[in-house]
C-alpha positions in Angstrom: 38.4 60.2 -184.1 40.3 61.9 -187.0 37.4 62.0 -189.4 35.0 63.7 -186.7 37.9 65.9 -185.6 38.2 67.4 -189.0 34.3 67.5 -189.8 34.5 69.6 -186.5 37.5 71.9 -187.4 35.6 72.2 -191.2 38.5 70.5 -192.8 36.5 68.2 -194.6 34.5 68.7 -198.1 31.3 70.3 -197.9 29.1 67.1 -198.6 30.8 65.6 -195.6 30.3 69.1 -193.3 27.2 68.2 -192.0 28.1 64.9 -191.0 28.3 63.4 -187.5 29.9 60.0 -186.5 28.3 58.0 -184.0 29.4 54.9 -182.0 27.4 51.3 -181.8 28.2 49.7 -178.7 27.2 46.5 -179.8 27.5 45.3 -176.4 25.5 47.9 -174.6 22.8 46.6 -176.9 22.8 42.7 -176.3 22.7 43.2 -172.5 19.7 42.4 -170.6 17.9 41.1 -173.6 16.3 38.1 -171.7 13.8 37.2 -174.4 13.6 36.5 -177.9 13.3 39.5 -180.1 14.3 41.8 -177.6 17.7 42.4 -179.2 16.5 42.8 -183.1 14.0 45.3 -181.7 16.9 47.4 -180.1 18.8 46.8 -182.8 15.5 48.1 -185.3 15.1 50.7 -183.3 18.1 52.5 -183.6 18.5 51.7 -187.9 15.1 53.6 -187.2 16.9 56.6 -186.1 19.7 56.5 -188.3 17.7 56.2 -191.7 15.5 59.1 -190.8 18.9 61.1 -190.0 20.5 61.0 -193.1 23.3 62.8 -191.7 24.8 60.0 -189.3 27.2 58.1 -189.7 27.7 54.8 -187.3 31.1 53.5 -186.6 31.4 50.0 -185.0 34.5 48.7 -183.0 35.7 45.6 -183.6 33.6 44.8 -186.9 34.2 40.9 -186.1 31.8 41.3 -183.1 28.8 41.4 -185.4 28.7 38.0 -187.0 26.8 36.4 -184.4 25.8 38.9 -182.0 22.5 38.2 -180.5 22.0 34.7 -182.3 20.1 32.2 -180.9 17.9 29.0 -182.3 15.4 30.9 -184.6 16.9 34.3 -184.3 18.8 36.6 -186.2 22.1 37.9 -185.9 23.3 41.5 -186.1 24.8 41.5 -189.8 22.2 39.7 -190.8 19.6 42.7 -189.7 22.1 45.4 -190.9 22.8 44.0 -194.5 19.8 45.1 -196.5 19.9 48.3 -194.9 23.5 48.5 -196.0 22.7 47.0 -199.8 20.2 49.8 -199.5 22.6 52.7 -198.6 19.9 52.9 -195.9 22.8 53.5 -193.1 26.6 54.5 -194.3 28.7 52.7 -191.7 32.5 52.8 -190.9 33.9 49.4 -189.2 37.3 48.4 -187.7 38.5 45.5 -187.0 41.9 43.1 -188.0 43.1 41.5 -190.6 42.7 38.0 -189.2 39.5 38.9 -187.4 38.3 40.2 -190.9 39.4 36.7 -192.2 38.1 34.3 -189.6 34.7 36.3 -189.8 33.7 39.1 -192.7 35.6 36.9 -195.2 33.6 33.9 -194.5 30.1 35.7 -194.6 30.6 36.8 -198.7 27.4 39.1 -198.7 28.6 41.1 -195.9 31.8 41.0 -196.8 30.4 42.4 -200.2 28.7 45.3 -198.8 32.1 47.0 -197.1 35.0 48.3 -198.8 37.8 46.7 -197.3 40.5 49.9 -196.4 43.9 48.7 -195.9 45.3 51.0 -193.2 49.4 50.4 -192.8 51.3 51.4 -190.1 53.1 54.8 -190.1 56.4 54.9 -190.5 59.0 56.3 -187.9 58.5 60.2 -189.0 54.6 60.1 -189.3 54.8 58.1 -185.8 57.4 60.7 -184.1 54.6 63.6 -185.3 51.7 61.0 -183.4 53.7 61.2 -180.4 54.4 65.0 -180.4 51.0 65.3 -181.2 49.6 63.5 -177.8 52.8 63.7 -175.4 50.4 67.2 -173.7 47.7 64.8 -172.8 50.3 62.1 -171.1 52.7 65.1 -169.6 49.4 66.1 -167.8 48.6 62.8 -166.8 52.2 61.4 -165.6 53.3 65.3 -163.9 56.4 64.7 -165.8 57.9 66.5 -169.1 59.2 64.3 -172.3 62.3 65.9 -174.2 62.6 65.4 -177.7 64.9 63.0 -177.2 62.4 60.9 -175.3 60.4 60.9 -178.2 62.4 60.3 -181.0 63.7 57.4 -179.3 60.8 55.9 -178.5 59.9 55.5 -181.7 63.4 54.0 -182.8 64.3 51.9 -179.9 60.2 50.4 -180.5 60.8 49.5 -183.9 64.0 48.1 -183.9 63.7 45.7 -180.4 60.1 45.3 -180.3 59.2 43.7 -183.7 55.9 41.9 -182.9 54.0 45.0 -182.7 53.0 47.9 -184.8 53.8 51.7 -184.4 52.4 53.9 -183.1 50.9 51.5 -180.6 54.4 50.4 -179.1 56.0 53.9 -179.1 53.0 55.5 -177.2 53.1 52.5 -174.9 57.0 53.2 -174.0 56.5 56.6 -173.0 53.4 56.1 -171.3 55.3 52.8 -168.7 58.5 56.0 -168.9 56.4 58.5 -167.6 54.6 56.5 -164.5 57.8 55.4 -163.8 59.5 58.6 -163.4 56.3 59.9 -161.9 56.8 57.0 -159.6 60.4 58.2 -158.6 59.2 61.9 -157.9 56.8 60.6 -155.7 58.3 58.5 -153.4 58.9 60.6 -150.2 62.7 60.7 -148.2 62.8 59.3 -144.9 63.2 62.3 -143.1 59.9 63.4 -144.7 58.2 59.9 -143.9 59.3 59.9 -139.8 57.8 63.4 -139.6 54.4 62.6 -141.1 54.4 59.2 -139.0 55.0 61.9 -135.7 52.3 64.3 -136.9 50.1 61.2 -137.4 50.7 59.6 -133.8 50.5 63.7 -132.0 47.3 63.9 -133.4 45.6 60.8 -132.4 47.2 61.6 -128.8 45.3 64.9 -129.0 41.9 63.1 -130.1 42.0 61.1 -127.2 42.7 63.8 -124.9 40.2 65.6 -126.1 38.0 62.7 -125.6 39.2 62.3 -122.2 38.7 66.1 -121.3 42.2 66.5 -120.6 41.9 70.0 -122.0 45.5 71.0 -120.9 47.3 67.7 -123.0 45.2 68.4 -126.2 47.0 72.1 -125.9 50.6 70.7 -125.7 49.7 68.3 -128.3 48.4 70.8 -130.4 51.2 72.9 -130.3 53.3 69.8 -131.0 51.5 69.2 -134.1 51.9 73.2 -135.2 56.0 72.8 -134.9 55.8 69.4 -136.5 54.2 70.8 -139.4 56.6 73.9 -139.6 59.2 71.1 -139.7 57.6 69.0 -142.6 56.9 72.3 -144.7 60.8 73.1 -144.1 61.8 69.5 -145.5 59.7 69.9 -148.4 60.9 73.4 -149.4 64.2 71.6 -148.6 63.8 68.7 -151.3 61.5 71.0 -153.4 58.5 68.8 -153.6 56.0 71.4 -154.0 52.9 70.3 -156.2 54.2 71.5 -159.2 56.8 69.8 -159.6 57.5 67.5 -162.3 60.0 65.0 -163.8 61.7 64.8 -166.8 61.7 61.7 -169.1 64.6 61.6 -170.9 66.4 59.2 -173.6 67.7 56.3 -170.5 64.3 56.3 -169.1 62.7 54.8 -172.6 66.1 52.7 -173.0 65.4 50.9 -169.3 61.8 50.2 -170.3 62.9 48.8 -173.8 65.6 46.3 -171.6 62.5 45.8 -169.1 60.4 44.8 -171.5 63.0 42.5 -174.4 65.5 41.4 -171.6 68.4 43.3 -174.1 70.7 45.4 -172.6 70.2 49.0 -174.4 71.3 51.1 -171.7 74.2 53.4 -173.1 77.6 52.4 -172.1 78.7 53.6 -168.3 81.8 53.8 -167.4 82.2 50.7 -165.7 80.7 48.8 -168.4 83.4 49.9 -170.9 86.0 49.2 -169.0 84.6 45.4 -168.6 83.7 45.4 -172.2 87.6 46.9 -172.5 88.6 43.6 -170.6 86.1 40.7 -172.0 89.8 38.3 -173.1 91.2 39.1 -169.8 87.6 38.0 -168.0 87.2 34.6 -170.7 90.3 33.6 -170.4 90.2 33.4 -166.3 88.2 29.8 -167.3 89.7 29.4 -170.6 92.9 28.1 -171.2 94.7 29.0 -174.3 92.1 29.4 -177.5 93.0 33.1 -178.4 91.3 33.4 -181.8 87.7 32.0 -180.5 88.1 34.4 -177.5 88.9 37.4 -179.8 86.4 37.0 -182.5 83.9 37.0 -179.7 85.1 39.7 -178.0 85.0 41.7 -180.8 81.1 40.4 -181.6 80.2 41.5 -178.2 81.7 45.2 -178.3 80.3 46.1 -181.7 76.8 45.0 -180.8 77.3 47.3 -177.4 78.6 50.1 -179.5 75.8 49.9 -182.0 78.1 49.0 -185.0 76.5 45.7 -185.6 74.2 45.4 -188.4 70.8 45.6 -187.5 69.3 42.9 -189.2 71.4 39.8 -188.5 72.6 38.5 -184.9 75.3 39.6 -183.2 77.5 37.0 -184.1 77.7 33.3 -185.8 80.8 30.6 -185.2 81.3 27.7 -185.8 83.9 25.9 -183.8 86.1 23.2 -185.1 88.7 21.3 -182.9 89.2 17.7 -181.0 87.5 16.8 -177.8 87.8 18.5 -174.3 89.6 21.8 -175.9 87.3 23.8 -174.9 85.0 24.5 -177.7 81.5 24.3 -174.9 83.4 25.8 -172.3 83.8 28.7 -173.9 80.4 28.9 -174.7 79.3 28.6 -171.2 82.0 31.0 -170.2 80.4 33.6 -172.2 76.7 33.3 -171.1 78.6 33.5 -167.5 80.1 36.6 -168.1 77.2 38.5 -169.7 74.7 37.4 -167.7 76.1 36.3 -164.4 75.1 32.8 -164.8 75.5 29.5 -167.1 71.6 29.1 -166.9 71.4 32.2 -169.8 73.0 29.5 -172.6 70.6 27.9 -175.0 71.8 24.7 -175.3 70.9 22.2 -178.0 72.6 18.8 -178.3 71.6 18.2 -181.6 72.6 14.6 -181.8 68.4 14.8 -180.8 68.0 16.0 -184.4 69.3 13.6 -186.5 65.8 12.7 -188.3 64.3 14.3 -191.2 60.8 15.2 -189.2 63.0 16.1 -185.5 63.1 19.7 -187.5 59.8 20.4 -186.8 61.4 20.1 -182.5 63.3 23.3 -183.3 60.2 25.6 -184.5 57.0 23.9 -183.8 54.9 21.0 -185.4 52.8 21.8 -188.5 49.3 22.2 -188.3 47.3 18.9 -188.0 50.1 17.1 -186.4 50.7 16.2 -182.5 51.7 19.6 -180.6 50.6 21.9 -182.8 50.0 24.5 -180.6 52.9 24.3 -178.3 56.1 25.5 -180.1 59.3 24.7 -181.3 62.0 24.1 -178.4 64.2 26.7 -180.3 61.8 29.5 -181.1 60.2 29.5 -177.5 63.1 29.7 -175.8 64.4 32.2 -178.0 61.0 34.1 -177.7 61.4 34.3 -173.8 65.1 35.2 -173.3 66.1 37.0 -176.5 69.6 38.6 -175.7 70.9 34.9 -174.9 74.0 32.7 -176.3 72.3 30.3 -178.2 75.2 26.4 -178.7 74.3 24.0 -181.3 76.2 21.2 -180.0 77.5 19.0 -182.0 75.8 20.5 -184.9 77.4 17.9 -187.7 75.1 15.2 -185.8 72.1 16.8 -186.9 70.5 16.4 -190.1 70.9 18.6 -193.2 67.6 19.7 -193.3 68.2 21.5 -189.8 71.3 23.9 -191.5 68.4 24.9 -194.1 66.6 26.2 -191.0 69.6 27.9 -189.8 70.2 30.3 -193.1 67.4 32.8 -192.2 68.5 32.5 -188.8 72.4 33.2 -190.1 71.4 36.2 -192.7 68.2 38.1 -191.6 68.2 37.2 -187.4 64.6 35.3 -187.4 62.7 32.5 -187.6 59.3 31.6 -188.0 57.6 29.4 -185.6 54.8 26.3 -186.2 52.4 28.8 -185.6 53.4 32.0 -188.1 54.9 33.7 -185.3 58.5 35.3 -186.4 60.7 35.5 -183.9 64.0 37.8 -183.0 67.6 36.4 -183.4 69.3 40.3 -183.4 70.3 39.7 -180.1 71.6 36.6 -179.9 75.2 35.3 -180.3 74.8 31.9 -181.9 77.7 29.3 -181.8 78.2 25.4 -183.4 80.7 23.4 -182.3 81.5 20.3 -184.3 84.4 17.6 -184.3 84.7 17.5 -188.3 88.6 17.4 -189.1 89.3 17.1 -185.7 92.0 14.3 -186.4 94.3 16.8 -188.9 94.2 19.5 -185.4 95.6 16.8 -183.1 98.7 16.4 -185.3 102.2 17.6 -183.9 105.3 18.5 -185.9 108.1 17.1 -184.2 108.0 15.4 -181.1 107.0 16.1 -177.1 105.3 19.2 -176.3 105.4 22.4 -177.4 104.0 25.6 -176.5 100.5 27.0 -176.8 102.0 30.4 -178.0 104.4 28.9 -180.5 102.1 26.0 -181.8 99.4 27.7 -183.8 97.7 25.9 -186.4 99.6 25.8 -189.4 97.8 26.9 -192.8 98.0 23.4 -194.3 96.2 22.2 -191.6 93.6 25.2 -191.7 93.0 23.8 -195.0 92.8 20.4 -194.6 90.3 21.2 -191.8 88.3 23.5 -194.2 87.8 20.8 -197.0 86.3 18.2 -194.8 83.6 21.4 -193.3 83.2 22.2 -197.3 82.8 18.6 -198.1 80.0 18.3 -194.7 78.1 21.8 -195.1 76.7 23.4 -198.0 78.1 27.0 -199.4 75.5 29.0 -198.7 75.4 27.9 -195.0 78.8 28.3 -194.6 78.8 31.9 -196.6 76.4 33.5 -194.0 78.7 32.4 -190.9 81.1 35.5 -189.3 83.7 33.2 -188.7 85.2 29.6 -188.7 87.6 29.4 -185.9 89.9 27.0 -185.4 90.6 25.2 -181.8 93.9 23.9 -181.3 95.0 20.5 -179.3 96.0 21.1 -175.6 99.8 21.7 -174.8 101.4 20.5 -171.5 101.4 23.2 -169.8 97.4 24.5 -170.8 96.6 21.3 -169.3 98.9 22.2 -166.0 96.8 25.3 -165.7 93.5 23.1 -166.4 94.3 21.1 -163.4 95.1 24.2 -161.9 91.4 25.0 -162.6 90.0 22.0 -161.4 91.4 22.5 -158.2 90.5 25.5 -157.5 86.5 24.3 -158.6 87.4 21.6 -155.9 88.0 24.4 -152.9 85.0 25.8 -153.9 82.7 22.5 -153.4 85.1 22.2 -150.5 84.3 25.8 -148.5 81.5 24.6 -146.5 83.8 21.9 -144.3 86.4 24.7 -144.3 89.1 22.8 -146.1 91.6 23.8 -149.0 93.9 21.6 -151.3 96.6 22.6 -152.7 98.3 20.2 -154.8 102.2 20.2 -155.8 104.0 20.8 -158.9 105.4 17.3 -158.8 101.7 15.9 -158.2 100.2 17.6 -160.9 102.5 16.3 -163.6 102.7 13.0 -162.1 98.5 12.6 -162.3 99.0 14.8 -165.7 101.5 11.6 -166.5 98.5 8.7 -165.9 96.4 10.5 -168.3 98.9 10.5 -171.2 97.6 7.6 -173.0 94.7 9.4 -173.8 95.9 12.8 -174.9 94.2 12.8 -177.8 90.6 13.1 -175.9 91.6 16.7 -174.7 91.0 18.3 -170.8 88.3 15.3 -170.2 90.7 12.6 -168.5 92.0 15.1 -166.4 88.8 15.3 -164.5 88.4 11.9 -164.1 92.0 11.2 -163.0 91.3 14.2 -160.1 88.8 12.0 -159.2 89.9 8.9 -159.2 93.1 10.0 -157.5 92.4 13.2 -155.2 88.4 13.4 -154.8 87.8 9.5 -154.3 90.6 9.3 -151.5 89.4 12.9 -150.0 85.7 11.8 -150.1 87.1 8.2 -147.8 88.7 10.1 -145.7 86.4 12.9 -144.8 83.8 9.8 -143.9 86.3 8.0 -141.7 86.7 11.4 -140.1 90.2 11.7 -140.2 90.7 15.2 -141.3 89.0 16.4 -138.3 91.0 20.3 -137.3 88.7 23.1 -139.5 89.8 25.4 -140.8 92.0 22.8 -142.4 94.9 23.4 -145.4 96.1 20.6 -147.0 98.6 19.9 -149.4 98.5 16.8 -152.0 102.1 16.4 -152.5 104.4 13.2 -154.5 106.6 10.9 -152.5 108.0 7.8 -154.6 104.8 6.7 -156.9 102.8 7.4 -154.3 100.6 10.7 -153.3 100.5 11.9 -149.7 98.7 14.8 -147.9 99.2 16.4 -144.8 98.4 19.9 -143.3 100.1 22.6 -144.8 101.9 23.7 -141.8 103.8 20.1 -140.9 106.7 18.5 -141.8 107.9 17.6 -145.0 108.9 14.1 -144.2 105.1 13.6 -142.7 102.1 13.0 -144.8 99.2 10.2 -145.1 99.0 7.7 -147.9 96.5 9.3 -150.6 96.8 6.9 -153.6 99.4 4.4 -154.8 99.8 2.3 -158.1 
């Protein structure tokens, strides 16, 4: 089309000035050919006309369809009919196809490949793509009845190049402005409720007037005619009030382009609004509602998220890649869950992998997909497929040290370049993910305490000596090139007694959420909390998980029996669990101190 336009404008050398370009529609030639020889006859007729008219250049879109077109038993296909004329120069032909189709169809036919000179057409750079969009934007403005700002054109190119890596310029940028224009047009054509009501009344009046005329009730018809005229004047006034004249056009700006990109990719790239900026500034506070202690990990995650949303992160790397080290039950996995809930409103947005499933060498293919010739080749990999569907997510690789070392090698390009090729050869983009790995390496060092008894979390920081011991173990497990690509290695300290008390309170609040449908609220007295905590003293090296089992044993199981037996009948019920001697009791909150029903005794 560009060449044809230049010929029409006279901007070509003299030997091309009188040329004309004709498009060949192969499907039209094949359509309706019932008998053998009909297709060949049609094609030969076209070739004869082209040979007689030497100033014609034929253009065939999707050139690979030539191979096999019209072929049947005992007949020729289009490619073999055209070959002699192409080799003698009797026909001048331009074809267009993709590299993949060229490789599959045309390269196999060596004689056909030899008759065409391959010209590779690379995608334009951003500057050229912007010029292309400015050249065609008038057509889209006319079609959608909108106006595109210069910002919208520039951002459609830059954002599509950054966030839509599996397509090429200018096609993806054109699709962006097209969809953004359609959305703005839809907003413009959505009528206010007042106007819709008036239009409904006019339709009703016209219908009644037609019925009156049909029944020869002309007085009624004249009355309805007057009513219609009043309503139409009312409608005209409302249209002027809302500026809904036919010539009104919407404006497509930067925000509309960002909105479309967000809808396509799931990546929230909208300009940071005031309420979101307040939310971003209090990430630590929000995460601490569910995570007790572990300030260092939460601060590191918050920094990474703020860096990404402010647009300062490297465009070629993930938002953040972290290795969490610490004893079992101190909240490593819970931090990842809480982060997913904070960013997406649901823990289901967490892409979680238990790396103990990838202990064998061959299990690496489960992450990226089987190679050609193996079972499950076209199914894709577990990691690549899930990130492809949810490109903006938290990826949790739990217990990373249990995976085969080859898995670490696969992850190198993810940490450095933010991409990974699956078994089908497709490149999956990890640039908008947060990658968190958890591990128990060096946990025995982190469980050590200086002195006896408990210390407060604020005072208890991981000492430099212990940190060095842990990092030495990490270096023995992982290769230097793996560790060197991580943003941060974060050490989780063991939980103090005060931390465990706070975690128990969180568990009780979770229990109350489960009991909310039954209109029951449970509170646990401080003495009872400490008693439950002391029952887990022997399991203290296991972190917070023994607390969950203790709460289940001492409170949930007895309460469930009481509910089934019908002991708790009043609704809503506010129950306090308290300690008396070495026994747990429960009672209504407003009852006397000495009253209570036995809940648990050793």
